[in-house]
C-alpha positions as CSV (number, residue, x, y, z in Angstrom):
1,M,0.2,-24.7,18.1
2,T,1.2,-26.6,14.7
3,A,3.7,-30.2,14.7
4,T,6.0,-27.6,12.4
5,P,7.2,-24.4,12.8
6,Y,5.3,-22.8,9.3
7,E,2.5,-24.2,7.4
8,T,1.6,-24.4,3.4
9,A,-0.2,-21.5,3.2
10,W,-4.0,-21.6,1.3
11,G,-3.5,-25.2,2.8
12,A,-7.0,-25.4,3.6
13,L,-7.7,-24.9,0.3
14,G,-5.5,-26.1,-2.1
15,E,-6.1,-26.9,-5.6
16,P,-7.4,-25.2,-8.1
17,W,-7.5,-22.0,-6.2
18,A,-3.4,-22.3,-5.7
19,V,-1.1,-24.9,-7.4
20,A,2.2,-25.7,-5.3
21,V,5.2,-24.9,-7.3
22,E,8.7,-24.4,-6.4
23,T,11.0,-21.4,-6.0
24,T,13.7,-21.1,-8.3
25,P,17.0,-20.3,-6.6
26,L,19.2,-16.7,-7.3
27,P,22.8,-16.8,-6.7
28,D,25.1,-14.7,-4.9
29,L,22.2,-13.3,-2.9
30,K,23.1,-10.4,-0.7
31,L,20.5,-9.2,2.5
32,A,20.6,-5.8,1.5
33,H,18.3,-5.0,4.6
34,V,16.0,-6.6,7.6
35,S,13.8,-4.3,8.8
36,E,14.6,-4.8,12.6
37,T,11.3,-4.5,14.2
38,L,8.7,-6.5,12.4
39,A,11.3,-9.1,12.8
40,A,11.0,-8.9,16.5
41,T,7.2,-8.8,16.2
42,L,7.3,-11.8,14.1
43,S,10.2,-14.2,15.6
44,L,10.2,-16.5,12.7
45,P,11.5,-19.9,13.8
46,G,14.7,-20.3,12.7
47,L,15.1,-17.2,10.5
48,A,17.2,-14.5,12.6
49,A,17.5,-11.4,11.1
50,G,21.0,-11.3,9.0
51,S,21.0,-15.2,9.3
52,P,22.1,-17.4,6.5
53,A,19.0,-19.2,6.8
54,L,17.0,-16.2,6.5
55,R,19.6,-15.4,2.9
56,A,18.7,-18.8,1.7
57,V,15.4,-18.6,2.4
58,M,15.4,-14.9,0.2
59,A,17.1,-16.2,-2.6
60,G,14.7,-19.0,-3.0
61,A,16.9,-21.6,-2.1
62,Q,15.6,-23.1,1.1
63,P,12.2,-24.1,1.8
64,L,10.3,-23.2,5.1
65,P,10.1,-26.8,7.2
66,G,6.4,-27.6,7.0
67,A,5.5,-25.2,4.0
68,Q,5.2,-25.9,0.3
69,P,5.7,-22.6,-1.5
70,V,2.2,-22.2,-3.7
71,A,0.5,-19.5,-6.1
72,T,-2.8,-18.2,-6.5
73,V,-4.8,-17.6,-9.3
74,Y,-6.9,-14.4,-9.9
75,A,-8.0,-12.6,-12.6
76,G,-8.6,-8.3,-12.5
77,H,-9.4,-5.3,-14.4
78,Q,-6.1,-3.8,-15.6
79,F,-6.5,-0.1,-16.5
80,G,-10.4,-0.9,-16.9
81,Q,-10.3,-4.0,-18.7
82,F,-10.8,-7.2,-17.4
83,V,-8.3,-9.9,-18.5
84,P,-9.9,-13.3,-16.8
85,Q,-6.6,-14.5,-15.9
86,L,-3.5,-13.1,-14.0
87,G,-2.2,-14.8,-10.8
88,D,0.9,-14.9,-8.4
89,G,3.4,-14.4,-11.6
90,R,7.1,-13.9,-10.0
91,A,6.0,-14.5,-6.3
92,H,4.9,-17.6,-4.5
93,L,3.6,-17.9,-1.0
94,I,6.5,-19.9,1.1
95,G,4.2,-20.3,4.1
96,V,1.9,-19.1,7.4
97,H,3.7,-18.0,10.4
98,T,1.2,-18.2,13.4
99,D,2.7,-15.5,16.2
100,A,2.8,-15.8,20.2
101,A,-0.6,-14.1,19.9
102,G,-2.2,-16.7,17.3
103,A,-2.2,-14.0,14.6
104,R,-1.5,-15.5,11.3
105,H,0.9,-14.1,8.7
106,E,1.2,-15.2,5.3
107,L,5.1,-15.2,4.1
108,Q,5.3,-13.9,0.5
109,L,8.8,-14.0,-1.6
110,K,8.5,-11.8,-4.6
111,G,10.7,-11.8,-7.5
112,S,11.2,-16.1,-6.5
113,G,10.8,-16.9,-10.2
114,P,8.4,-18.4,-12.8
115,T,5.0,-19.4,-11.7
116,P,2.1,-21.3,-13.7
117,F,0.9,-17.9,-13.5
118,S,3.6,-15.9,-15.4
119,R,2.7,-15.5,-18.6
120,F,5.7,-16.2,-20.2
121,A,7.6,-13.6,-18.6
122,D,10.4,-14.6,-15.8
123,G,9.2,-14.4,-12.8
124,R,12.1,-12.2,-11.6
125,A,12.1,-8.5,-10.1
126,V,14.8,-6.3,-10.1
127,L,16.9,-4.1,-7.6
128,R,14.8,-0.8,-8.4
129,S,11.0,-2.2,-8.0
130,S,12.4,-4.2,-4.9
131,L,13.6,-1.3,-3.2
132,R,10.7,0.8,-3.7
133,E,8.0,-2.1,-2.5
134,Y,10.6,-2.3,0.7
135,V,10.9,0.7,1.5
136,A,6.9,2.1,1.0
137,S,5.8,-1.6,3.1
138,E,7.9,-0.2,6.1
139,A,7.1,3.3,5.4
140,L,3.3,3.2,5.3
141,H,2.8,1.0,8.1
142,A,5.4,3.8,10.8
143,L,2.9,6.6,8.9
144,G,-0.1,4.6,10.3
145,V,-1.0,3.4,7.4
146,P,-2.8,-0.3,6.2
147,T,-0.2,-2.2,4.6
148,T,1.4,-5.2,3.8
149,R,4.8,-5.4,5.5
150,A,8.4,-6.3,4.3
151,L,10.9,-8.4,6.2
152,A,13.7,-8.4,3.7
153,L,15.4,-7.2,1.1
154,G,17.7,-9.7,-1.1
155,V,20.2,-8.2,-3.5
156,S,21.5,-11.1,-6.5
157,S,24.2,-10.4,-9.3
158,E,22.3,-12.5,-12.1
159,P,21.0,-9.9,-15.0
160,V,17.5,-9.2,-15.8
161,R,16.2,-7.2,-18.3
162,R,13.3,-4.6,-18.5
163,E,13.8,-1.4,-20.2
164,R,17.4,-2.0,-19.8
165,M,19.8,-5.0,-18.2
166,E,19.1,-5.0,-13.8
167,R,19.8,-6.7,-11.2
168,A,17.4,-9.1,-9.9
169,A,16.2,-8.6,-5.9
170,T,13.8,-10.4,-4.1
171,V,11.1,-8.9,-1.2
172,L,10.1,-11.2,1.6
173,R,6.2,-9.4,2.1
174,V,4.0,-10.4,5.0
175,A,0.3,-10.0,5.6
176,P,-2.7,-12.0,7.4
177,S,-3.6,-12.1,3.9
178,F,-2.4,-11.3,-0.2
179,L,-6.4,-12.5,-0.9
180,R,-7.5,-9.7,-3.6
181,F,-10.7,-9.2,-5.3
182,G,-9.4,-10.4,-8.2
183,H,-8.9,-13.6,-6.6
184,F,-13.3,-13.9,-7.0
185,E,-13.3,-11.9,-10.2
186,Y,-11.5,-15.6,-11.5
187,W,-13.9,-17.7,-10.2
188,A,-17.5,-15.8,-11.5
189,Y,-16.1,-15.0,-14.7
190,R,-15.9,-18.9,-15.0
191,G,-19.2,-19.0,-13.9
192,Q,-17.4,-21.7,-10.8
193,L,-20.0,-20.1,-8.5
194,Q,-19.5,-23.3,-6.1
195,Q,-15.6,-22.4,-5.9
196,L,-16.1,-18.8,-5.5
197,R,-18.5,-19.4,-2.2
198,Q,-15.9,-21.7,-1.1
199,L,-13.3,-18.8,-1.7
200,A,-15.4,-16.2,0.0
201,D,-16.4,-18.8,3.0
202,W,-12.5,-19.8,3.5
203,A,-11.6,-16.1,4.0
204,I,-14.7,-15.1,6.4
205,A,-13.6,-18.5,8.7
206,N,-10.0,-16.6,8.6
207,W,-10.4,-13.2,8.8
208,F,-13.8,-11.8,9.0
209,P,-15.6,-15.0,11.5
210,Q,-18.2,-12.1,13.0
211,F,-19.6,-12.7,9.2
212,E,-20.1,-16.1,9.3
213,G,-23.4,-16.7,6.9
214,R,-23.5,-13.1,6.0
215,Y,-22.3,-12.6,3.3
216,A,-23.7,-8.8,2.3
217,D,-22.6,-7.6,6.2
218,W,-18.6,-8.9,4.9
219,L,-19.1,-7.0,1.4
220,G,-19.8,-4.5,3.4
221,D,-17.0,-4.5,5.6
222,I,-14.7,-4.4,2.9
223,I,-16.1,-1.8,1.3
224,D,-15.8,0.4,4.6
225,R,-11.8,-0.6,4.8
226,T,-11.0,0.4,1.2
227,A,-12.8,3.4,1.6
228,D,-11.3,4.4,5.3
229,L,-7.7,3.0,2.8
230,I,-8.2,5.6,0.1
231,V,-8.9,8.5,3.3
232,H,-5.2,7.4,4.4
233,W,-3.8,7.8,1.0
234,Q,-5.3,11.4,-0.3
235,T,-4.6,12.9,3.4
236,L,-1.0,11.8,2.7
237,G,-0.3,12.7,-0.4
238,F,0.1,9.0,-1.3
239,C,-0.3,7.6,-5.1
240,H,-0.6,4.2,-5.8
241,G,-0.2,4.0,-9.5
242,V,-1.3,1.0,-10.3
243,M,-5.2,0.7,-8.9
244,N,-6.6,-2.3,-11.0
245,T,-9.0,-5.1,-9.0
246,D,-6.5,-7.3,-8.6
247,N,-4.4,-4.6,-6.6
248,M,-7.1,-4.5,-4.4
249,S,-6.5,-6.8,-1.0
250,L,-9.8,-8.0,0.6
251,L,-8.5,-7.0,4.1
252,G,-8.0,-2.8,2.8
253,L,-4.3,-3.0,3.1
254,T,-2.1,-1.3,0.6
255,L,-0.8,-4.0,-1.9
256,D,1.7,-3.8,-4.7
257,Y,3.7,-1.1,-4.8
258,G,4.6,-0.9,-8.0
259,P,4.9,3.0,-9.5
260,Y,3.8,5.0,-6.1
261,G,5.0,8.3,-5.2
262,F,4.0,11.1,-2.8
263,L,2.8,14.4,-3.8
264,D,5.7,16.6,-4.0
265,A,4.3,20.0,-5.6
266,Y,0.7,19.7,-5.0
267,D,-1.0,19.0,-8.1
268,P,-4.6,17.3,-7.8
269,G,-4.8,15.6,-11.2
270,H,-0.6,14.4,-10.5
271,I,0.1,11.4,-12.2
272,C,2.7,9.3,-10.5
273,N,2.6,6.6,-13.3
274,H,4.8,6.9,-16.5
275,S,2.1,4.1,-18.1
276,D,-0.7,5.9,-17.7
277,E,-1.2,8.2,-20.2
278,A,-5.2,8.8,-19.6
279,G,-4.5,9.4,-15.9
280,R,-7.1,7.1,-15.2
281,Y,-5.0,6.8,-11.3
282,A,-4.0,10.0,-10.7
283,Y,-4.1,11.4,-7.1
284,D,-7.9,13.0,-7.3
285,Q,-8.9,9.7,-9.3
286,Q,-8.3,7.2,-6.4
287,P,-11.6,7.4,-4.7
288,H,-13.8,7.2,-7.4
289,V,-11.5,4.4,-8.9
290,A,-11.7,2.5,-5.4
291,H,-15.7,3.0,-5.3
292,W,-15.7,1.4,-9.4
293,N,-13.2,-1.3,-8.3
294,C,-15.5,-1.9,-5.0
295,A,-18.5,-2.2,-8.0
296,R,-16.7,-4.9,-9.8
297,L,-16.0,-6.9,-6.1
298,L,-19.7,-6.9,-5.8
299,E,-20.2,-7.7,-9.3
300,A,-18.2,-11.0,-8.9
301,C,-20.3,-12.0,-5.9
302,L,-23.5,-11.4,-6.4
303,S,-24.4,-15.2,-6.3
304,L,-23.6,-14.6,-2.8
305,L,-26.1,-12.5,-1.8
306,D,-29.1,-13.7,-3.5
307,P,-30.5,-16.7,-5.8
308,D,-32.5,-13.9,-7.2
309,Q,-30.6,-11.5,-9.4
310,D,-33.2,-8.5,-9.3
311,R,-32.7,-9.6,-5.6
312,A,-29.0,-9.8,-5.3
313,L,-28.4,-6.0,-7.6
314,T,-30.4,-4.3,-5.2
315,T,-28.6,-5.4,-2.1
316,A,-25.4,-4.9,-4.4
317,R,-26.4,-1.4,-5.1
318,A,-27.2,-0.4,-1.7
319,L,-23.8,-1.8,-0.3
320,L,-22.3,0.0,-3.1
321,E,-23.9,3.5,-1.8
322,R,-21.7,2.7,1.9
323,F,-18.4,3.8,-0.2
324,P,-19.3,7.4,-0.8
325,T,-21.4,7.6,2.7
326,R,-17.9,6.5,4.7
327,F,-15.9,8.1,2.2
328,R,-16.6,11.4,2.9
329,A,-17.8,10.9,6.4
330,T,-13.9,9.7,7.3
331,A,-12.1,11.7,4.9
332,G,-13.7,14.8,6.8
333,R,-12.6,13.8,9.9
334,A,-8.9,13.1,8.9
335,W,-8.2,16.9,6.9
336,R,-9.8,18.5,10.2
337,T,-6.9,16.3,12.1
338,K,-4.5,17.8,9.8
339,F,-5.9,21.2,10.3
340,G,-6.4,21.1,13.8
341,L,-9.8,21.2,13.8
342,G,-11.7,19.4,16.2
343,E,-15.4,20.4,15.7
344,H,-17.2,20.3,12.1
345,R,-18.5,23.6,10.8
346,D,-20.7,23.8,7.4
347,D,-17.5,26.1,6.1
348,D,-14.9,24.0,6.8
349,D,-14.4,22.2,3.8
350,T,-14.3,25.4,1.7
351,L,-11.8,26.5,4.1
352,M,-9.7,23.4,4.1
353,N,-10.2,23.6,0.0
354,G,-8.9,27.3,0.4
355,F,-5.2,26.1,1.2
356,L,-5.3,23.1,-1.1
357,D,-6.1,25.9,-4.0
358,L,-3.6,28.3,-2.4
359,L,-0.6,25.3,-2.3
360,A,-2.0,23.8,-6.4
361,R,-1.5,27.7,-7.7
362,G,1.8,27.9,-6.7
363,R,2.5,24.1,-6.6
364,H,3.9,24.6,-3.5
365,D,4.9,21.3,-1.4
366,F,2.4,19.0,0.2
367,T,4.4,17.3,2.9
368,T,6.6,20.1,3.9
369,C,3.3,23.1,3.7
370,F,1.2,21.1,6.0
371,R,3.8,20.1,8.5
372,A,4.0,23.8,8.7
373,L,0.2,24.7,9.3
374,P,0.9,25.9,13.0
375,D,3.7,27.9,12.5
376,P,2.9,31.0,10.0
377,D,6.7,32.4,9.4
378,R,7.5,29.0,8.3
379,L,4.7,29.0,5.8
380,H,5.9,32.6,4.6
381,D,9.1,30.8,3.6
382,L,7.5,28.3,1.7
383,I,4.4,30.1,-0.1
384,L,5.1,32.5,-2.8
385,D,1.6,34.4,-3.0
386,Q,2.0,36.0,0.9
387,A,-1.2,38.5,0.4
388,A,-3.4,35.0,-0.7
389,L,-1.6,33.2,2.7
390,D,-2.5,36.3,5.0
391,T,-5.7,36.6,4.1
392,W,-6.1,32.9,4.3
393,Y,-4.4,32.5,7.3
394,R,-6.5,35.3,9.4
395,Q,-9.7,33.1,8.8
396,Y,-7.9,29.7,9.5
397,R,-6.4,31.4,12.8
398,D,-10.1,32.5,13.3
399,R,-11.9,29.4,12.9
400,R,-9.0,27.1,15.1
401,D,-8.9,29.8,18.1
402,D,-12.9,29.5,18.0
403,E,-12.8,26.3,19.1
404,R,-10.4,27.2,22.3
405,A,-8.8,24.0,22.7
406,D,-5.4,23.3,24.4
407,T,-3.0,24.7,21.9
408,V,-0.4,22.3,23.0
409,A,-2.7,19.3,22.7
410,R,-4.3,20.5,19.5
411,E,-0.6,20.8,17.8
412,A,0.8,17.9,19.1
413,L,-2.3,16.1,17.4
414,Q,-2.0,18.0,14.1
415,R,2.0,16.9,13.9
416,S,0.3,13.3,14.5
417,A,-1.4,13.8,10.9
418,N,1.2,15.8,8.8
419,P,4.5,14.0,8.6
420,A,8.0,15.5,9.0
421,R,9.7,12.7,6.2
422,V,7.8,10.4,3.4
423,P,9.8,8.3,0.9
424,R,9.9,10.9,-1.8
425,N,11.1,9.6,-5.4
426,H,14.0,11.2,-5.1
427,L,15.3,9.9,-1.6
428,L,14.3,6.2,-3.0
429,Q,16.5,7.0,-6.0
430,L,19.5,8.0,-4.2
431,A,18.9,5.0,-2.4
432,I,18.5,3.0,-5.9
433,T,21.8,4.1,-7.3
434,A,23.5,3.6,-3.7
435,A,22.3,-0.2,-4.1
436,E,23.0,-1.0,-7.2
437,Q,27.0,-0.3,-6.8
438,D,26.6,-2.6,-3.1
439,D,26.4,0.7,-0.7
440,F,23.4,-0.1,1.6
441,A,24.5,2.4,3.5
442,P,21.7,5.2,2.3
443,L,19.1,2.4,2.2
444,S,20.0,2.1,5.9
445,R,19.7,5.6,6.8
446,L,16.7,6.4,5.1
447,M,15.0,3.5,6.9
448,D,15.8,4.8,10.2
449,A,14.5,8.4,9.3
450,L,10.8,6.8,8.1
451,S,10.5,4.2,10.8
452,A,9.1,7.6,13.1
453,P,8.1,10.2,10.5
454,Y,6.3,12.2,12.4
455,Q,9.1,13.3,15.1
456,D,11.5,16.0,13.7
457,A,14.7,14.8,14.1
458,D,18.0,16.6,13.2
459,E,19.9,13.8,12.4
460,F,17.1,13.8,9.5
461,A,16.8,16.9,8.6
462,D,18.0,16.7,5.1
463,L,15.6,14.3,4.5
464,A,12.7,16.3,5.3
465,D,13.8,19.0,3.0
466,L,12.1,20.1,-0.2
467,P,13.1,18.0,-3.2
468,P,15.7,18.7,-5.6
469,A,15.2,20.3,-9.2
470,W,16.2,17.2,-10.7
471,A,13.7,15.1,-8.8
472,A,11.0,16.5,-10.8
473,A,12.4,14.7,-14.1
474,L,12.6,11.4,-12.4
475,S,9.5,9.2,-13.9
476,V,8.3,5.3,-12.6
477,S,6.2,3.5,-14.4
478,C,4.9,-0.1,-14.3
479,S,8.1,-1.2,-14.4
480,S,9.2,0.6,-11.8
């Protein structure tokens, strides 16, 4: 154990990878919500849920004992275009906590003021985007998706201008590491390969010790984690919205919730980010973009694979082929679970795609229809083309029943893959509207409902309803 409750993040590296920078306090910050589950798991010394000390930390007014806030530098491909210097522009790594089991947790305060990497921005986050990130971080964790977590949401009266004047807010984010693909792109672009190797060795020593001295195996593991993550997204109808390489986690976590969204009406080409005019990060493009992003990581790390560039490229190409292979295998299993199918059959893709086509033609709700799959009567209430549904359902029932699996066990497994509730945009907007008036009750209720998303709950039945008509007009962008 350390002599103090917390350590400085990236302390073993320090400059130039991370620079010390103080947070800029926010006035009269209120704790809008605290994740009691995460608080209990972490047991952060001196930071009990709802305590004045936690509020002071959330406001950026009190450093963690033994830790100096730092900001890290990285680069990234943003909408396909390389930006050679980005970095933590409105977030500070305020410390590291090692829990009783020996697991290390980086604590990052977002919205805590400018850093050397703010690029002339104000370093603040607004309530709207902060609440969305806070909810999604904990909701995706409850859904079983690898993700950064969020311990608390703080709201201040300080005005911040985006498209309009909004209230400043902070989120206290938690993850084993916030390392990104872009951290490696930064050093590769500058040709500072010794710094890149030191960063890789540090990352391996801390989070991938089984790959010490084996860079190819390490990169292969990152590719596998990334493919598995995208399978989670696709099968839950989750759209990230900004899959830039600087938003890709080295640990395969969902990172940086901006204009994300869950599919309501099923549309494979759905674009959740109003800023994404070309649809680069549309729902059906996420696997392709993740594959492309892995190529950029391998490109940055070529010097680690072999001093001979031709041999390094040969190794990198072989590693990159792991992505489609891993994705197809993992996705096949995950989709079959959603359909209640245990065994692999050659025509399963045709059968499953037939249901997705049925949803797409009628623009039917993704989450609700999958939850209703075991119940044909409920599906009839949801899907307009009754004749097409009847034809498909007969084929599906015959295929499903041919496995002769225990019905109760099969449906329980199916329910565990098809949530009753997800953080839909209209639910988030209702919570945001109330929070802007210092009413955090809708947020609290939404967090309770999303903490057990696979369980039916009468008290949250309204949060599982189909979205209202006005939800279709909601728009989120890179400022959301």
